C-alpha positions in Angstrom: -2.6 -2.6 -34.1 -1.7 -6.6 -33.0 1.0 -6.5 -29.5 4.1 -8.4 -30.6 5.8 -7.3 -27.7 4.7 -6.1 -24.3 7.2 -4.8 -21.1 5.8 -4.9 -16.9 6.8 -3.2 -14.3 6.2 -3.0 -10.7 7.0 0.8 -8.9 6.6 2.2 -5.2 6.8 0.3 -2.1 5.5 -3.3 -2.2 2.8 -4.7 -1.4 1.2 -9.1 -1.5 0.3 -8.7 -4.8 3.6 -8.0 -7.4 5.0 -11.3 -7.7 1.7 -12.6 -8.3 0.9 -10.0 -10.8 3.9 -10.8 -13.0 3.0 -13.9 -13.1 -0.7 -13.9 -13.7 0.4 -11.6 -16.7 2.6 -13.9 -17.5 0.5 -17.2 -17.3 -2.3 -15.6 -19.1 -0.6 -13.8 -22.4 0.9 -16.9 -23.0 -2.7 -18.6 -22.8 -3.8 -16.2 -24.9 -0.8 -15.5 -27.1 2.1 -17.2 -26.8 3.8 -15.7 -29.8 4.1 -12.3 -27.9 7.2 -11.8 -26.5 8.0 -10.0 -22.8 10.0 -8.2 -21.2 10.3 -7.0 -17.7 12.6 -3.4 -16.8 13.6 -4.1 -13.7 13.8 -1.7 -10.6 10.3 0.2 -12.1 10.8 3.1 -14.1 15.0 3.1 -13.5 15.2 0.4 -15.0 12.6 1.4 -18.0 14.2 5.1 -18.2 18.6 3.3 -18.0 16.9 0.4 -20.5 17.9 -2.5 -17.9 15.7 -5.2 -18.6 15.4 -8.7 -18.5 13.1 -11.1 -21.2 10.3 -13.8 -19.9 11.8 -16.4 -21.5 10.2 -20.5 -22.1 11.3 -21.4 -18.5 10.2 -18.3 -17.0 7.0 -18.8 -18.6 6.6 -22.5 -18.1 6.9 -21.3 -14.4 5.4 -18.6 -14.3 2.4 -19.8 -11.4 5.3 -20.6 -8.8 5.6 -16.8 -9.1 1.7 -16.7 -6.9 3.5 -17.4 -3.4 5.7 -15.2 -3.6 5.5 -11.4 -1.5 7.7 -8.4 -2.8 8.3 -8.7 -6.7 10.6 -10.0 -9.0 10.8 -7.3 -11.0 11.8 -5.3 -8.2 11.1 -1.9 -8.0 12.1 2.5 -7.2 10.2 5.6 -6.4 10.5 7.4 -9.2 8.5 10.1 -10.2 9.0 11.0 -14.5 7.5 14.5 -13.7 10.2 15.0 -11.3 13.3 15.8 -13.4 15.6 17.3 -11.2 15.1 13.8 -9.0 15.6 12.2 -12.0 19.0 13.9 -12.9 20.9 14.1 -9.1 19.8 10.1 -9.0 21.8 9.7 -12.4 18.6 8.3 -14.5 18.7 11.0 -17.1 21.5 13.7 -18.2 20.9 17.3 -17.4 18.3 19.0 -20.3 16.9 15.4 -20.4 13.0 15.0 -20.1 12.1 11.7 -18.7 9.0 11.2 -20.4 11.1 12.0 -24.0 13.3 9.5 -22.2 11.7 6.9 -21.6 9.0 6.7 -24.4 12.3 6.9 -26.6 13.5 3.4 -24.4 9.7 1.8 -25.0 10.4 2.7 -28.7 14.0 1.5 -29.3 12.5 -1.7 -27.1 9.9 -2.1 -30.0 7.8 -2.1 -26.6 3.4 -2.4 -27.9 2.0 -3.0 -24.9 3.3 -1.5 -21.4 1.9 -3.0 -17.8 2.5 -1.2 -14.6 2.0 -2.6 -11.5 1.9 0.0 -8.6 0.4 2.7 -6.3 -1.0 5.8 -7.6 2.1 7.5 -7.8 3.2 4.7 -9.8 -0.3 4.8 -12.0 -1.0 8.9 -12.1 2.7 8.2 -12.8 2.0 5.7 -16.6 -0.7 8.6 -16.6 1.9 11.8 -17.6 3.7 9.1 -19.8 0.7 7.8 -21.5 -0.8 11.4 -22.1 3.0 12.9 -23.3 2.9 9.5 -25.8 -0.2 10.7 -27.4 0.2 14.1 -27.4 3.8 12.5 -29.7 2.6 10.3 -31.6 3.4 7.6 -30.2 2.0 4.0 -30.4 1.6 2.4 -27.4 -1.2 1.3 -25.2 -0.5 2.2 -21.3 -2.9 -0.8 -19.2 -2.4 -0.3 -15.4 -3.1 -1.7 -12.1 -3.6 -0.4 -8.6 -1.2 -1.8 -6.0 -1.2 -0.5 -2.7 -1.9 -1.7 0.7 -3.8 1.4 2.2 -6.2 0.7 -0.9 -6.8 4.4 -1.3 -7.1 4.8 -4.2 -9.9 6.7 -6.3 -12.4 5.6 -8.0 -11.4 2.1 -7.4 -13.0 0.0 -4.7 -10.3 -2.5 -3.6 -6.4 -2.3 -4.8 -4.4 -5.3 -5.8 -2.6 -6.6 -1.8 -4.1 -4.7 0.7 -6.7 -7.6 2.3 -3.2 -10.2 2.9 -1.4 -6.5 4.4 -4.9 -6.3 6.7 -4.2 -9.9 7.6 -0.8 -10.3 8.5 -0.8 -6.9 10.5 -3.7 -8.9 12.2 -1.1 -11.9 12.7 1.5 -9.2 13.2 -0.3 -7.8 16.1 -1.3 -11.0 18.5 2.6 -11.4 18.7 3.6 -8.0 19.8 0.2 -7.2 22.0 1.6 -10.7 23.6 4.5 -8.1 25.0 1.5 -6.1 27.6 2.7 -8.7 29.7 6.2 -7.8 29.7 6.2 -5.0 32.2 3.1 -3.1 34.6 1.8 -0.6 33.2 2.3 -1.2 29.1 1.2 1.2 26.4 1.7 -0.7 23.1 1.5 1.4 19.8 0.6 -1.0 17.0 1.6 1.6 14.6 0.3 1.0 10.8 0.8 2.1 7.6 -1.6 4.6 5.7 -0.2 8.3 4.8 -3.8 9.8 4.0 -6.3 6.8 4.4 -7.1 5.2 7.6 -8.7 1.8 6.3 -5.6 -0.7 6.2 -5.8 0.5 10.4 -9.2 -0.2 10.4 -9.5 -3.5 8.1 -5.9 -5.0 10.2 -8.2 -4.0 14.2 -11.1 -5.6 12.4 -9.7 -8.8 12.0 -7.3 -8.7 15.0 -10.5 -8.8 16.6 -11.8 -11.8 15.0 -8.7 -13.6 15.1 -9.5 -13.3 18.7 -12.8 -13.9 18.9 -11.9 -17.4 18.8 -9.6 -17.6 21.2 -10.1 -19.1 24.7 -9.2 -17.6 27.9 -8.7 -17.7 31.6 -11.3 -16.6 33.8 -10.0 -14.9 37.1 -6.5 -14.0 34.8 -6.5 -10.2 33.9 -3.7 -10.4 31.8 -5.2 -13.8 30.7 -8.0 -12.2 29.8 -9.8 -11.1 26.5 -10.6 -7.1 27.5 -6.1 -6.9 27.8 -5.9 -8.7 24.9 -8.5 -6.6 23.1 -7.6 -3.2 21.0 -8.5 -0.7 23.5 -8.0 2.9 20.5 -8.1 2.8 16.9 -6.3 6.2 15.0 -6.8 7.2 11.6 -6.3 9.9 9.9 -9.7 11.1 9.0 -11.1 11.3 13.2 -9.5 14.0 14.5 -8.0 12.5 17.7 -9.1 14.1 21.2 -5.7 13.3 23.0 -6.7 14.9 26.5 -10.2 12.9 26.5 -8.4 9.8 25.4 -6.1 10.5 27.7 -8.9 10.3 30.2 -10.4 7.1 29.0 -6.9 4.9 28.5 -6.3 5.9 31.7 -9.2 3.8 33.3 -8.7 0.9 30.9 -4.5 1.2 32.6 -6.0 1.7 35.9 -8.1 -2.2 35.7 -5.8 -3.8 33.0 -2.4 -2.9 33.6 -1.9 -2.3 29.9 -3.5 -0.6 26.7 -3.2 -1.3 22.9 -3.7 0.8 20.4 -3.7 0.6 17.1 -2.8 3.8 15.5 -2.6 4.6 11.3 0.8 6.2 10.8 -1.0 9.3 9.1 -2.9 10.0 11.7 -2.7 13.6 13.7 0.3 14.2 11.3 -0.8 17.4 11.1 -0.1 18.0 15.1 3.8 16.7 14.6 4.8 18.8 11.8 3.9 21.4 13.6 5.4 21.1 16.2 8.7 20.3 14.8 8.2 23.3 12.0 7.7 25.4 14.7 10.7 23.9 17.0 12.7 25.2 13.2 13.3 21.9 12.3 13.2 20.8 8.4 10.8 18.0 7.1 11.8 15.7 5.2 10.1 14.4 2.4 10.3 12.4 -1.2 10.1 12.8 -4.6 6.7 13.4 -4.5 6.5 15.5 -2.3 5.4 13.7 0.6 5.9 14.0 4.0 8.4 10.8 5.4 6.7 9.3 7.5 9.4 7.2 9.1 11.5 10.2 9.8 8.6 12.2 11.2 8.1 9.2 13.5 3.9 10.0 14.4 4.1 6.6 16.9 6.6 7.9 19.0 5.4 11.0 19.0 1.5 9.6 20.4 3.2 7.7 22.2 5.2 10.7 24.4 1.5 12.1 24.8 -0.2 8.9 26.1 1.8 7.7 28.0 2.0 10.9 30.0 -1.5 11.1 29.9 -2.3 7.3 31.2 0.4 7.0 33.1 2.6 4.3 32.0 5.3 2.5 33.0 6.6 1.5 29.1 5.4 2.3 26.4 6.5 0.3 23.2 5.5 1.2 19.3 5.4 -1.5 17.2 5.4 -0.7 13.0 4.1 -3.8 11.7 4.2 -2.1 7.7 7.2 -3.9 6.4 6.3 -7.8 7.8 2.6 -7.1 5.9 4.0 -5.8 2.6 5.9 -8.3 1.9 3.9 -11.5 2.6 2.6 -13.4 -0.7 -0.7 -12.4 -1.1 -4.2 -14.5 0.3 -6.8 -16.3 -1.3 -9.3 -13.7 -1.6 -6.0 -11.2 -3.4 -5.4 -13.3 -5.1 -8.6 -14.3 -6.8 -8.8 -10.2 -7.4 -5.9 -10.3 -8.9 -6.3 -13.1 -11.2 -9.8 -10.6 -12.7 -7.3 -7.8 -13.2 -4.5 -9.4 -14.5 -7.0 -11.6 -16.7 -8.4 -8.3 -18.1 -5.7 -6.2 -18.1 -4.4 -9.2 -21.2 -7.6 -8.6 -22.4 -8.3 -5.0 -22.6 -4.1 -4.9 -24.3 -5.2 -7.2 -26.9 -8.2 -5.3 -27.2 -5.8 -2.1 -28.0 -7.5 -0.5 -24.2 -5.0 1.7 -22.2 -6.1 2.7 -18.8 -6.6 1.4 -14.8 -7.8 -2.4 -14.9 -10.0 -2.5 -11.1 -13.5 -2.3 -10.3 -15.0 1.6 -11.2 -16.3 2.4 -8.2 -18.5 5.7 -10.2 -19.7 3.3 -12.7 -21.4 0.6 -10.4 -17.8 -1.5 -9.1 -17.9 -2.6 -12.9 -14.0 -4.1 -14.1 -12.8 -2.0 -16.6 -9.6 -0.2 -17.5 -10.6 3.0 -16.1 -9.0 6.4 -18.0 -5.9 7.6 -16.0 -7.6 11.1 -16.1 -9.8 10.0 -13.4 -6.8 8.0 -11.2 -5.7 9.9 -7.9 -4.5 8.9 -4.6 -5.0 9.6 -0.8 -8.8 8.2 -1.5 -9.8 8.7 2.1 -11.3 6.3 4.2 -14.9 7.2 5.6 -15.0 5.9 9.7 -18.6 6.5 9.4 -19.6 2.9 8.0 -21.0 0.8 10.3 -19.3 -1.8 10.8 -16.4 0.4 12.0 -18.5 2.5 14.5 -19.9 -0.9 15.2 -16.1 -1.5 16.2 -15.4 1.7 17.9 -17.9 1.2 19.9 -17.6 -2.2 21.7 -14.4 -1.0 22.5 -16.0 2.7 24.0 -14.5 5.0 21.3 -17.2 6.0 20.3 
């Protein structure tokens, strides 16, 4: 069946790829099938449920290349799960007794959409999978072609998610100024908290890129505060590795005594089970979002770890700084722009061929770029802390 009209939406948290991906889809359709009408649902699945959309005009098509230079999303985002009926009703997106999947399917039919492009992380694309399955089971003739956005780089079986490289680079830039705070107080503990609920890839890659950037700096011999050691990373903690607070406290105490500072890169999901256990033991409720995820910004693992380590290493002052919102809102860097173009080109080509799935390099099929079947998509892909480059990093800072 020929494609006459396509729709796009971006959902979940933002990442340094959304604007570029939207721009890339518009450019590719304009190049291959300029007659195809394009609309964008605003604010993710919320816009789909309410029918809130905009039309891509000829002026927008002509200027679509400009979107590659923007962070954020030109369509807006939201965290809505179509199978969480209670949450959709609570938000006023559907009426009591309505099935959000049917509401979404009916809206797509009403709008005459032949292809829906979803750009988001594992939650967005598993929701897209639910929608695709509903459409298929209920006789709706519509394709769903997703693209994987997440700075955590944790979608199975996708080798590299869009925006993750940029987020790591931006986190390293952010860290340069934050770690300069080690000169603001004697015995200073700085914790750079990096996004990553279940996966430590972003924390590890941010630390690696920070050290690469700092390796090019010239230091001043004889001045501790201007030494390579004082500006280095002294610990990297990821969810996939157990943190022995006692042993690490002893190790880092020596660093503090020698340098007068300790710099830690901490994944927000590292040791979160310990934090939750302590909160629940104290009778406190652990807040969760519509997808059932613990709301880490309210649990605040960084503050919890800061308290544990500050006491262990004898810190006079502790600073916890989070780079997530700085990193995820950036425009895509050159590495990501190249990957985004490959994926958007393929996504449009796949849509015009009649394929559905999530476009990415399939680790389970030789890293081939393809439309990966929706049932194979899932989140929380763990980082492998045994990889050579990460082990070399830990060894060089005395943590391994």
